C-alpha positions, 0 to 999 in steps of 0.5 A, spaced: 566 480 539 558 481 537 558 487 541 563 490 537 563 496 534 561 496 527 566 497 521 562 504 520 562 506 527 569 508 527 571 515 529 578 514 524 576 513 516 581 509 513 587 512 510 589 512 502 595 511 500 598 516 496 600 514 488 606 516 488 611 514 493 615 520 496 613 526 493 608 530 497 600 529 496 596 534 494 591 533 501 593 531 507 588 525 509 584 527 515 581 522 520 574 523 521 571 525 528 565 522 531 558 523 529 554 529 534 548 529 537 545 522 538 548 518 533 549 513 538 541 513 540 536 508 537 534 509 530 527 509 528 524 503 527 523 499 520 515 497 520 510 499 525 510 496 531 503 491 533 500 496 537 500 502 533 498 498 527 492 496 531 491 503 534 490 506 526 485 500 524 481 502 531 480 508 528 478 507 521 474 502 523 470 507 528 470 512 522 467 507 517 461 505 523 461 512 524 459 513 516 454 507 516 450 511 522 450 517 517 448 513 511 454 512 508 457 505 504 464 505 503 466 503 496 465 503 489 459 504 486 457 497 482 458 497 475 453 493 473 446 496 476 439 492 476 437 494 469 444 493 465 444 486 470 437 484 467 439 486 460 445 481 460 440 475 463 436 477 457 442 477 451 444 471 455 438 467 454 437 469 448 442 464 446 449 469 447 455 468 451 457 472 457 463 475 454 458 478 448 454 481 452 458 484 456 461 488 449 454 489 448 453 493 454 459 496 453 462 493 460 467 489 463 466 481 463 469 481 469 464 485 472 458 481 468 460 475 472 461 476 479 454 482 478 451 475 475 454 470 481 451 475 487 443 474 489 438 479 487 438 484 491 431 486 494 432 493 494 428 496 501 423 503 500 423 508 507 416 507 510 
């Protein structure tokens, strides 16, 4: 019973009885034929298998490594640069809150909190 054909696999569509018994119907009902072609073959998978996902990740990592070798760095540029960070620290040091400092500098408070939490970056100069 487990491997029996499902309802949708049937070659015959259920016949709809006529509303008025005894009178001829407008169109006679005909059985539907089985689908042709590759209907019996397995359908495409819904999700990618692990092998194709791991291959895609390898290609992504290789691309990021190549970009890094060319001096490129991925990701979004920081909203709070060193100048804004210094100005924010001065404003906060004068007694205002982080929210007020963010409003004055026209940056988001979350971005300012992130910048304040990170250790200071030492800029390297090419020598």
